C-alpha positions as semicolon CSV with decimal commas, in nm:
position;residue;x (nm);y (nm);z (nm)
1;M;-4,082;9,538;0,210
2;G;-3,713;9,525;0,131
3;K;-3,359;9,376;0,132
4;F;-3,248;9,259;0,437
5;Y;-2,864;9,145;0,464
6;L;-2,798;9,011;0,792
7;T;-2,413;8,873;0,901
8;T;-2,292;8,677;1,179
9;A;-1,935;8,684;1,307
10;I;-1,748;8,383;1,117
11;D;-1,604;8,142;1,385
12;Y;-1,208;8,068;1,453
13;A;-1,133;7,731;1,273
14;N;-0,936;7,688;1,608
15;G;-1,223;7,443;1,762
16;E;-1,550;7,300;1,837
17;P;-1,903;7,488;1,778
18;H;-2,006;7,590;2,166
19;I;-2,286;7,729;2,326
20;G;-2,171;8,094;2,285
21;H;-2,107;8,001;1,886
22;A;-2,465;7,867;1,893
23;Y;-2,644;8,185;2,069
24;E;-2,476;8,385;1,860
25;K;-2,636;8,187;1,554
26;I;-2,949;8,140;1,692
27;G;-3,028;8,493;1,752
28;A;-2,924;8,580;1,386
29;D;-3,133;8,299;1,261
30;V;-3,465;8,400;1,458
31;I;-3,367;8,724;1,296
32;A;-3,356;8,659;0,969
33;R;-3,706;8,413;1,008
34;Y;-3,854;8,677;1,147
35;R;-3,752;8,950;0,828
36;R;-3,834;8,714;0,575
37;M;-4,192;8,662;0,734
38;R;-4,253;9,067;0,735
39;G;-4,171;8,966;0,338
40;D;-3,844;9,121;0,323
41;D;-3,571;8,948;0,085
42;V;-3,355;8,831;0,322
43;W;-2,994;8,726;0,283
44;F;-2,822;8,563;0,562
45;L;-2,467;8,477;0,612
46;T;-2,270;8,304;0,862
47;G;-1,893;8,104;0,831
48;V;-1,540;7,999;0,964
49;D;-1,220;8,228;1,009
50;E;-0,989;7,995;0,862
51;H;-0,635;8,191;0,858
52;G;-0,388;8,275;1,160
53;Q;-0,156;8,198;1,401
54;K;-0,379;7,997;1,599
55;V;-0,530;7,761;1,366
56;A;-0,190;7,692;1,246
57;Q;-0,059;7,603;1,569
58;A;-0,374;7,395;1,628
59;A;-0,324;7,220;1,290
60;A;0,089;7,162;1,369
61;E;-0,044;7,007;1,761
62;R;-0,241;6,745;1,540
63;G;-0,028;6,677;1,302
64;V;-0,146;6,818;1,032
65;S;-0,185;7,065;0,755
66;P;-0,352;7,377;0,838
67;Q;-0,567;7,318;0,480
68;A;-0,701;6,976;0,644
69;F;-0,765;7,042;0,948
70;V;-1,002;7,384;0,847
71;D;-1,201;7,152;0,619
72;E;-1,280;6,948;0,934
73;I;-1,395;7,202;1,132
74;A;-1,566;7,356;0,902
75;A;-1,748;7,061;0,846
76;R;-1,820;7,022;1,191
77;F;-1,944;7,401;1,202
78;T;-2,207;7,303;0,902
79;R;-2,351;7,018;1,080
80;M;-2,382;7,208;1,385
81;W;-2,612;7,472;1,235
82;E;-2,790;7,182;1,013
83;R;-2,892;7,076;1,395
84;L;-2,985;7,410;1,508
85;S;-3,181;7,479;1,241
86;I;-2,977;7,768;1,138
87;S;-3,115;7,889;0,796
88;Y;-2,794;8,068;0,650
89;D;-2,826;8,164;0,276
90;R;-2,441;8,127;0,265
91;F;-2,153;7,981;0,400
92;I;-1,831;8,187;0,357
93;R;-1,453;7,986;0,419
94;T;-1,200;8,230;0,388
95;T;-1,006;8,031;0,230
96;E;-1,171;8,010;-0,092
97;P;-1,047;8,108;-0,402
98;G;-1,315;8,416;-0,403
99;H;-1,232;8,524;-0,066
100;K;-0,865;8,595;-0,132
101;L;-0,913;8,772;-0,426
102;G;-1,118;8,998;-0,317
103;V;-0,939;9,036;0,012
104;R;-0,645;9,124;-0,209
105;A;-0,911;9,352;-0,401
106;L;-1,022;9,570;-0,140
107;I;-0,624;9,656;-0,016
108;E;-0,545;9,746;-0,346
109;R;-0,842;9,943;-0,350
110;I;-0,733;10,160;-0,072
111;H;-0,403;10,149;-0,153
112;S;-0,503;10,278;-0,465
113;L;-0,788;10,575;-0,360
114;N;-0,553;10,639;-0,044
115;P;-0,228;10,557;-0,120
116;D;-0,070;10,729;0,223
117;D;-0,323;10,513;0,426
118;F;-0,066;10,225;0,446
119;Y;0,326;10,283;0,578
120;E;0,589;10,031;0,681
121;K;0,707;10,054;1,065
122;S;0,889;9,824;1,353
123;Y;0,639;9,761;1,572
124;E;0,676;9,592;1,976
125;G;0,433;9,485;2,194
126;W;0,191;9,217;2,373
127;Y;0,051;8,978;2,109
128;C;-0,247;8,760;2,238
129;V;-0,256;8,440;2,017
130;G;-0,613;8,382;2,103
131;C;-0,743;8,690;1,982
132;E;-0,507;8,752;1,690
133;L;-0,455;9,132;1,820
134;F;-0,171;9,355;2,036
135;K;-0,343;9,425;2,314
136;R;-0,299;9,777;2,491
137;D;-0,209;9,835;2,851
138;D;-0,588;9,798;2,980
139;E;-0,642;9,525;2,839
140;I;-0,388;9,347;2,976
141;V;-0,436;9,220;3,409
142;D;-0,195;9,042;3,556
143;G;-0,003;8,990;3,249
144;K;-0,267;8,805;3,072
145;C;-0,505;8,912;2,832
146;V;-0,886;8,947;3,010
147;L;-1,043;8,738;2,708
148;H;-0,768;8,459;2,746
149;P;-0,600;8,445;3,110
150;T;-0,512;8,096;3,064
151;R;-0,271;8,191;2,726
152;T;0,040;8,341;2,742
153;L;0,054;8,704;2,583
154;E;0,418;8,710;2,399
155;W;0,647;9,012;2,319
156;T;0,679;9,076;1,921
157;T;0,922;9,275;1,757
158;E;0,870;9,305;1,369
159;R;0,840;9,561;1,080
160;N;0,517;9,553;0,945
161;W;0,275;9,690;0,700
162;F;0,052;9,979;0,958
163;F;-0,326;10,085;0,824
164;R;-0,324;10,447;0,953
165;L;-0,692;10,425;1,181
166;T;-0,564;10,780;1,322
167;K;-0,680;10,935;1,004
168;Y;-1,014;10,816;1,037
169;Q;-1,112;10,906;1,394
170;D;-1,305;11,238;1,282
171;F;-1,516;11,029;1,022
172;L;-1,556;10,768;1,296
173;R;-1,697;11,029;1,535
174;A;-1,902;11,207;1,307
175;H;-2,051;10,897;1,167
176;F;-2,183;10,791;1,506
177;A;-2,307;11,128;1,568
178;A;-2,483;11,096;1,246
179;Q;-2,572;10,756;1,287
180;P;-2,667;10,692;1,658
181;E;-2,780;10,335;1,605
182;F;-2,499;10,248;1,414
183;L;-2,375;10,065;1,692
184;S;-2,595;9,901;1,986
185;P;-2,705;9,836;2,224
186;T;-2,603;10,194;2,405
187;T;-2,395;10,010;2,647
188;R;-2,146;9,901;2,312
189;R;-2,220;10,211;2,188
190;N;-2,064;10,407;2,477
191;E;-1,805;10,206;2,511
192;I;-1,668;10,276;2,171
193;L;-1,735;10,649;2,197
194;A;-1,512;10,625;2,497
195;L;-1,233;10,464;2,294
196;L;-1,224;10,727;2,013
197;E;-1,200;11,017;2,273
198;Q;-0,919;10,852;2,410
199;G;-0,792;10,836;2,054
200;L;-0,691;10,587;1,826
201;E;-0,377;10,424;1,691
202;D;-0,279;10,273;1,413
203;I;-0,262;9,935;1,373
204;S;-0,035;9,687;1,227
205;I;-0,187;9,505;0,971
206;T;0,068;9,233;0,840
207;R;0,280;8,952;1,031
208;S;0,615;8,794;0,918
209;R;0,671;8,421;0,973
210;L;0,292;8,422;0,937
211;S;0,221;8,134;0,604
212;W;-0,109;8,031;0,691
213;A;-0,233;8,364;0,601
214;I;-0,341;8,534;0,272
215;P;-0,009;8,707;0,135
216;F;-0,030;9,103;0,216
217;P;-0,005;9,241;-0,188
218;L;0,236;9,493;-0,123
219;P;0,591;9,385;-0,050
220;L;0,766;9,549;0,196
221;S;1,095;9,745;0,083
222;T;1,276;9,488;0,143
223;G;1,090;9,271;-0,075
224;E;0,921;9,044;0,211
225;I;0,577;8,955;0,166
226;Q;0,411;8,930;0,474
227;G;0,060;8,759;0,582
228;T;-0,199;8,982;0,627
229;W;-0,329;9,008;0,973
230;V;-0,618;8,803;1,044
231;W;-0,901;9,026;1,135
232;F;-0,785;9,253;0,783
233;D;-0,842;8,900;0,636
234;A;-1,184;8,867;0,830
235;L;-1,364;9,129;0,835
236;P;-1,362;9,141;0,442
237;N;-1,595;8,857;0,408
238;Y;-1,924;9,035;0,504
239;L;-1,803;9,233;0,176
240;T;-1,653;8,945;-0,035
241;A;-1,947;8,679;0,005
242;T;-2,147;8,922;-0,193
243;G;-1,895;8,883;-0,494
244;F;-1,642;9,189;-0,467
245;P;-1,496;9,260;-0,677
246;E;-1,708;9,161;-0,936
247;P;-1,972;9,339;-1,131
248;G;-2,337;9,305;-0,920
249;Y;-2,196;9,320;-0,547
250;E;-2,391;9,601;-0,496
251;Q;-2,671;9,416;-0,568
252;R;-2,662;9,321;-0,191
253;W;-2,426;9,514;-0,004
254;P;-2,405;9,733;0,203
255;A;-2,550;9,461;0,504
256;Q;-2,779;9,604;0,691
257;L;-2,696;9,439;0,983
258;H;-2,349;9,238;1,156
259;V;-2,456;9,014;1,441
260;V;-2,172;9,012;1,659
261;G;-2,042;8,943;2,010
262;K;-1,929;9,236;2,222
263;D;-1,552;9,172;2,304
264;I;-1,534;9,229;1,913
265;T;-1,728;9,583;1,847
266;R;-1,418;9,752;1,834
267;L;-1,314;9,600;1,551
268;H;-1,701;9,599;1,334
269;A;-1,780;9,979;1,479
270;V;-1,429;10,129;1,436
271;I;-1,154;9,910;1,212
272;W;-1,390;9,783;0,961
273;P;-1,615;10,096;0,895
274;A;-1,250;10,263;0,851
275;M;-1,148;10,049;0,600
276;L;-1,475;10,049;0,437
277;E;-1,437;10,441;0,427
278;A;-1,100;10,448;0,285
279;A;-1,183;10,202;-0,010
280;Q;-1,472;10,450;-0,076
281;L;-1,719;10,211;0,001
282;P;-2,079;10,222;0,174
283;L;-2,071;10,134;0,549
284;P;-2,282;9,890;0,688
285;G;-2,647;9,947;0,844
286;R;-2,608;9,852;1,217
287;V;-2,405;9,639;1,409
288;W;-2,583;9,513;1,739
289;A;-2,334;9,376;1,980
290;H;-2,487;9,059;2,204
291;G;-2,359;8,970;2,494
292;F;-2,196;8,605;2,631
293;V;-2,365;8,270;2,786
294;L;-2,243;8,236;3,131
295;L;-2,167;7,896;3,319
296;S;-2,151;7,963;3,696
297;G;-1,996;8,310;3,605
298;E;-1,766;8,219;3,325
299;R;-1,777;8,245;2,977
300;F;-1,783;7,941;2,779
301;S;-1,435;7,951;2,629
302;K;-1,230;7,638;2,465
303;S;-0,872;7,778;2,589
304;A;-1,036;7,845;2,933
305;G;-1,162;7,517;2,977
306;V;-1,569;7,647;3,003
307;R;-1,748;7,384;2,758
308;L;-2,065;7,253;2,756
309;D;-2,130;6,932;2,500
310;M;-2,364;7,085;2,217
311;D;-2,510;6,731;2,135
312;E;-2,590;6,692;2,486
313;A;-2,766;6,981;2,532
314;I;-2,970;6,924;2,201
315;D;-3,087;6,585;2,310
316;R;-3,226;6,681;2,650
317;F;-3,496;6,836;2,559
318;G;-3,470;6,911;2,155
319;T;-3,333;7,162;1,905
320;D;-3,649;7,391;1,949
321;A;-3,612;7,384;2,276
322;L;-3,301;7,500;2,322
323;R;-3,302;7,752;2,081
324;Y;-3,612;7,897;2,307
325;F;-3,434;7,842;2,635
326;L;-3,103;8,015;2,496
327;L;-3,307;8,332;2,387
328;R;-3,598;8,352;2,658
329;E;-3,315;8,281;2,980
330;V;-3,056;8,521;2,766
331;P;-3,103;8,869;2,690
332;F;-2,989;8,943;2,342
333;D;-2,826;9,306;2,475
334;A;-2,653;9,144;2,784
335;D;-2,462;8,818;2,982
336;G;-2,680;8,559;3,062
337;G;-2,618;8,235;3,276
338;F;-2,709;7,873;3,139
339;S;-2,792;7,582;3,369
340;Y;-2,960;7,252;3,280
341;E;-3,144;7,263;3,611
342;R;-3,292;7,596;3,492
343;F;-3,318;7,458;3,150
344;D;-3,558;7,187;3,302
345;E;-3,748;7,436;3,496
346;R;-3,784;7,660;3,144
347;Y;-3,851;7,318;2,946
348;N;-4,182;7,212;3,192
349;S;-4,321;7,530;3,284
350;D;-4,329;7,730;2,959
351;L;-4,309;7,495;2,716
352;A;-4,483;7,106;2,825
353;N;-4,702;7,299;3,122
354;S;-4,768;7,609;2,946
355;L;-4,809;7,625;2,575
356;G;-4,805;7,217;2,513
357;N;-5,113;7,205;2,771
358;L;-5,338;7,497;2,634
359;A;-5,258;7,313;2,268
360;S;-5,389;6,986;2,386
361;R;-5,676;7,084;2,587
362;A;-5,801;7,316;2,317
363;I;-5,755;7,086;2,016
364;A;-5,924;6,772;2,225
365;M;-6,243;7,004;2,306
366;V;-6,271;7,083;1,936
367;E;-6,257;6,722;1,867
368;K;-6,529;6,624;2,157
369;Y;-6,739;6,899;2,073
370;F;-6,709;6,979;1,712
371;D;-6,636;6,642;1,511
372;S;-6,301;6,826;1,478
373;I;-6,405;7,131;1,272
374;V;-6,315;7,489;1,453
375;P;-6,607;7,699;1,456
376;A;-6,680;8,035;1,398
377;G;-6,640;8,335;1,629
378;P;-6,612;8,675;1,662
379;R;-6,329;8,870;1,813
380;V;-6,352;8,855;2,228
381;D;-6,151;9,049;2,480
382;L;-5,871;8,766;2,458
383;D;-5,798;8,892;2,068
384;R;-5,776;9,242;2,179
385;A;-5,570;9,194;2,474
386;D;-5,293;9,013;2,250
387;S;-5,329;9,270;1,998
388;G;-5,120;9,477;2,288
389;D;-4,872;9,236;2,312
390;A;-4,832;9,147;1,952
391;A;-4,743;9,516;1,918
392;E;-4,468;9,441;2,191
393;Y;-4,348;9,147;2,020
394;H;-4,233;9,373;1,711
395;A;-4,053;9,615;1,853
396;A;-3,847;9,395;2,017
397;M;-3,796;9,239;1,727
398;D;-3,779;9,446;1,409
399;G;-3,498;9,642;1,521
400;S;-3,665;10,045;1,637
401;Q;-3,618;9,929;1,967
402;G;-3,300;9,699;1,948
403;F;-3,302;9,365;1,883
404;L;-3,442;9,250;2,192
405;L;-3,526;8,901;2,091
406;H;-3,608;8,805;2,481
407;D;-3,847;9,078;2,510
408;G;-4,018;8,955;2,183
409;L;-4,063;8,546;2,345
410;K;-4,146;8,735;2,698
411;R;-4,431;8,902;2,516
412;V;-4,550;8,577;2,363
413;M;-4,554;8,328;2,660
414;A;-4,723;8,629;2,808
415;S;-5,006;8,572;2,526
416;V;-5,039;8,208;2,624
417;A;-5,066;8,258;2,988
418;R;-5,340;8,471;2,903
419;G;-5,459;8,192;2,705
420;N;-5,472;7,955;2,961
421;E;-5,633;8,176;3,234
422;F;-5,888;8,227;2,935
423;V;-5,965;7,873;2,963
424;Q;-6,029;7,811;3,304
425;A;-6,258;8,138;3,290
426;S;-6,445;8,044;3,037
427;Q;-6,467;7,663;3,115
428;P;-6,572;7,516;2,776
429;W;-6,624;7,198;2,939
430;A;-6,896;7,332;3,158
431;L;-7,031;7,504;2,863
432;A;-7,084;7,247;2,671
433;K;-7,306;7,063;2,885
434;N;-7,606;7,344;2,839
435;P;-7,710;7,326;2,495
436;E;-7,834;7,722;2,573
437;K;-7,436;7,780;2,562
438;R;-7,394;7,688;2,228
439;A;-7,293;8,013;2,069
440;E;-7,069;8,082;2,358
441;L;-6,874;7,741;2,338
442;E;-6,837;7,809;1,994
443;S;-6,681;8,159;2,046
444;V;-6,432;8,064;2,331
445;L;-6,316;7,750;2,142
446;A;-6,314;7,965;1,829
447;A;-6,087;8,230;1,996
448;I;-5,817;7,992;2,165
449;V;-5,779;7,789;1,839
450;R;-5,701;8,163;1,677
451;Q;-5,472;8,254;1,951
452;L;-5,302;7,937;1,883
453;A;-5,256;8,000;1,535
454;R;-5,107;8,318;1,655
455;H;-4,824;8,161;1,904
456;A;-4,740;7,945;1,595
457;I;-4,695;8,256;1,395
458;H;-4,487;8,499;1,615
459;L;-4,314;8,151;1,762
460;A;-4,212;8,012;1,456
461;P;-3,880;8,215;1,407
462;F;-3,817;8,036;1,737
463;M;-3,908;7,718;1,738
464;P;-3,972;7,675;1,367
465;A;-4,025;7,326;1,346
466;K;-4,235;7,306;1,652
467;A;-4,451;7,621;1,541
468;Q;-4,513;7,398;1,252
469;E;-4,659;7,113;1,430
470;L;-4,888;7,338;1,625
471;W;-4,959;7,525;1,295
472;V;-5,057;7,148;1,164
473;Q;-5,207;7,044;1,427
474;I;-5,484;7,306;1,475
475;G;-5,525;7,274;1,072
476;G;-5,343;7,547;0,920
477;T;-5,221;7,427;0,595
478;G;-4,867;7,461;0,434
479;R;-4,581;7,606;0,589
480;V;-4,648;7,832;0,890
481;E;-4,303;8,066;0,804
482;T;-4,468;8,150;0,478
483;Q;-4,766;8,345;0,687
484;R;-4,710;8,732;0,668
485;F;-4,715;8,947;1,022
486;A;-4,948;9,176;0,830
487;D;-5,224;8,914;0,800
488;V;-5,232;8,775;1,112
489;D;-5,491;9,014;1,260
490;S;-5,726;8,912;0,954
491;L;-5,640;8,551;1,005
492;D;-5,976;8,313;1,005
493;V;-5,950;7,997;1,153
494;A;-6,304;7,891;1,099
495;G;-6,358;7,576;0,934
496;W;-5,997;7,418;0,965
497;R;-5,985;7,043;1,094
498;V;-5,760;6,983;1,377
499;A;-5,585;6,694;1,415
500;K;-5,443;6,589;1,752
501;G;-5,063;6,436;1,689
502;A;-4,786;6,411;1,941
503;S;-4,731;6,590;2,233
504;L;-4,561;6,914;2,086
505;F;-4,361;6,909;2,425
506;P;-4,358;6,571;2,613
507;K;-4,251;6,551;2,975
508;P;-3,918;6,352;3,027
509;Q;-3,934;6,024;3,141
510;S;-3,875;5,965;3,519
511;P;-3,554;5,774;3,606
512;T;-3,602;5,387;3,689
513;P;-3,535;5,333;4,012
């Protein structure tokens, strides 16, 4: 249908991947897998942000070089994303030579086209190493950064290069007016509109005494070469990953979608568009800002000591169950909570008792009553009712109403509940006892297997491995992710051979007394 280039924020390489990182990557992966099943040419980018003062400090604490430190961290992230079935096409590291070249090329391009956009100035203010940002007064509470309350703000005075962000204030206002969906959801858009109304400030984009950085290509009037501010290095990764400035990068750029956390919307919806406009490059199509995963009301954070062991969370019920739980329980447009108690409840009620039970019963009955061959049957009320849920599923997933992935799952599970109700109401085990009801039995079981095939397809972006298991058990051939949503209504399961396998969602073993 068209190209679809989406990105996540690149994670800061100063610690282990945590549940907040995973939530974003899983959400973006679901969007990527969904778009592939629509037939789009998808290119999915993620990676790690490896420069900056915070990384240099963490490496020093470990007694290793910054490069050795980030090599280890990058490997941890790629291992975790492999374990969570993140289907990225490109994993970028900001220490890559190509990225460094691209950042320098972008800065030089801005300077060539708009030489007054960079200027020197002495600056002083409160600097948060956790954010790698100078903080405004409204971002400081009790002398601490609101996002990193355990870190001490540093009063910093130095002469730096500045980017004339104020020059692009009118451009940004016009862009937001012309492209209402550029930043979503509405709460995040309203925050940035309010910021634009207050008026922007020019930003310091270099740091002195920062060796672990890409050298800024323009020397100060004193001859000093400073390090590029980490965000002026990190944001261009979306562009440099396409091969910029080499010919051909335009085949991918601009990105259709940036998926980021709500705490970095200003960087992605104000600073990044201004940089691109200064370089006379196209802007991304859309920025989607998700909320936070909370534990007991607190955001997961290494610096704040709010942690969850990712391997333990995956081991509890498997990768797909965790993917399902996070996007069923935590709205993709707001904050939501994580608890093992709620995880257990969701797993048992939604997956084991509802979806798993429906599949197990249907397959067993086809095996018993039709020698494992799915009978033919006409469309029934179950199919027609599911069509309404399918339409709402796509509206939640395709971006037309935002990327409300939790609502997409909600519609699938409403259909699963309807399937269980249909089985109870039609009672195929009773129909099987009456030879005169054979045609009705065929119709009922055909409808149930047809619905299970739809479930496998619609759940494939969320639970790729379990969707494939279900697809195989009901007799589907090939890979479920190669199915296309446009063909779902015409799917014919008659003649498929079911094969009951291991339980899709086994109940956890009770502890031995």
